[in-house]
N, C-alpha and C positions, 0 to 999 in steps of 0.2 A: 237275194232280195226278191221277194214276191209281193206284188201289189194286187189289190182287189181290182177286177176288171169289170167295166160297165160297157155294154154294147148298145149303141144308139142307132137305130135304123131310121133313115130319112127318105121320104118320098120325093123331096126336092133334090136330093143328091143323086146324080145320074151315074157318074163313073168314078169319082175320086173317093179315096178312103183316107182316114187320118187318125192319128192317136195323139193324145195329149194327157198330161198329168193335171187332174182337177181334184182338189181337196184330198190329196193322197191316193186317189184311184187313177188307174189308167182308163181313160174314156176313149173308146174306139168308135168312130163315126163311119158308117157304111151305107150304101144305097139300100133302100127297102127291098128292091127286086132280087137281091142275092139269095141263092139257095143256101140251105143250112150247111151244106158241105163247103161251099165257097166261103161262107162266113167263118167257119171253123179254121180254114186254111189261112185266110187273111188276118183274122184276129190273132192267131198263133204267131204269124210272121211279124205283125206290128207290135205285139206285146214283147216279143223277143228283142226287137230293135230298141224299143223304149227301155226295157230293163237294162240292155247293154249301155245305153246312154246314161242311165241313172247310176249304174255301177262305176262309171268312169271316175266318179268323185272318190272312189276308194283311195286313190293316191291323188291328192288335190293338185290343182294348178299352182297353188302357192308353194307346195313342196317341190314341184317341178322347177319353178322359177328360182327357188333358193339353190337347188342342185345345179342349175345352169350357171348361176352367178359364181358358185364355188368352183365349178369346172373351168369357167372362163379365166378366173384368177390363177388357179393352180396349174392348168394345162396350157392355156393360150396366152398367158402373160397379159390378161385383160384387154386383148385386141378386139374381141367381139363386141358388137353393139346390139343389145337385145331389145327389140320392140316389145314383144310379148312372147310367152311360150305357154302352150296349153295342150291338154289331151284332147283328141278328137276321135269320133267313132266312124267317120266317113272316109278314112284312108284305108283302102283295101289293097293297094298296089305299091304303097311306099311306107317305109317305117317312119319317115319324117319328111317335112318340107319346110322351106324357108322362102318367104316372100322378099325378093331383093329390094323392093322399094321401101318397105316398112320394117324389115328385119323381124317380122312376126314368124315364129316357129310353131309348127304343129307336129305333135308326136302321136302316132297311132296308139290307140288304147290297147292294141294287141301286145304292146311291150310292157304293160303293167305287171306282168307275171314273170318277166325274164330276170336273170341275175343282174345285179347292179352294174357290173363291168360292161354288160351288153348295152344297157340303157345309157350309160355314160358315153360309150362309143358313138351311139346315134346322136346324142345331144351335142357332143363335140363336133361331129360331122356337120350338123346343121349350124352350129355356132361359127364354124370355119367359113361357111357360105356368107356370113355377114361382113367379112372383111376380105375375102378372096372370091370375086364374082366370076372368075373365068372357068366355071365348070369344075371339072375334076382334073386339073393340071397336076404336074409333078409337085409344084409348090403347095397346092391345095393338100395333097396327100401327106406332104412333109409335116404340115400342121395337124391335120385330122388324125394321123397315126401316132401323135404324141400321147394320146390317151393310153393309160396302162392296159395291157392285154388287147390291143387293137386287132391283131390278127386272129386271136382266139374268138373275139366278139364277131368278126366277119364270118368265121366258120359256124359259130352258133346260129347266126341269123340265116345263113344259107340252109342249114338243116331245119331250123324253126319254120322257115317259109314253106317247106314241104309239109310240115306238121299242121300248120294252120290253113293249108290248102290254097295258098296264093302264089302268084307269079310276081314277086316283088322286084322293083327296081332297087339299085344300090341305095343304101341309106342316104 
């Protein structure tokens, strides 16, 4: 996915830079004082981030929610309570996260390209947090590891974390 890019220099803007989608174009706002070299670097960085965010919709949040509901029923005997579940682009050190107060689940966009059994393992892991809040206890792992190919998924994620260049916490 490649969008047209519009760069807007502003004399009023002193330090901050910003990118936004406007009428199908990525508009990058930068301070007027930036050199051409700084502009090129910043624009490339912001456009890459914006393109990543826009590509997250490749697998929609609705599809993710449907998958989580199915796994909750099939693997967890409908014990999980899901507030919401969605893809995010700002998780660089975790595959997923669960907010214990709202049971909102966030899944890293880096998992959009992994095999289904790996994504399923991460989803079940986060779903398990919605009904077992005691961290990663033995009981937690008894439930989280009920997903098919759980150990294989853990190995895949360990290797994949080296590939994507991160130092990931356990799912």
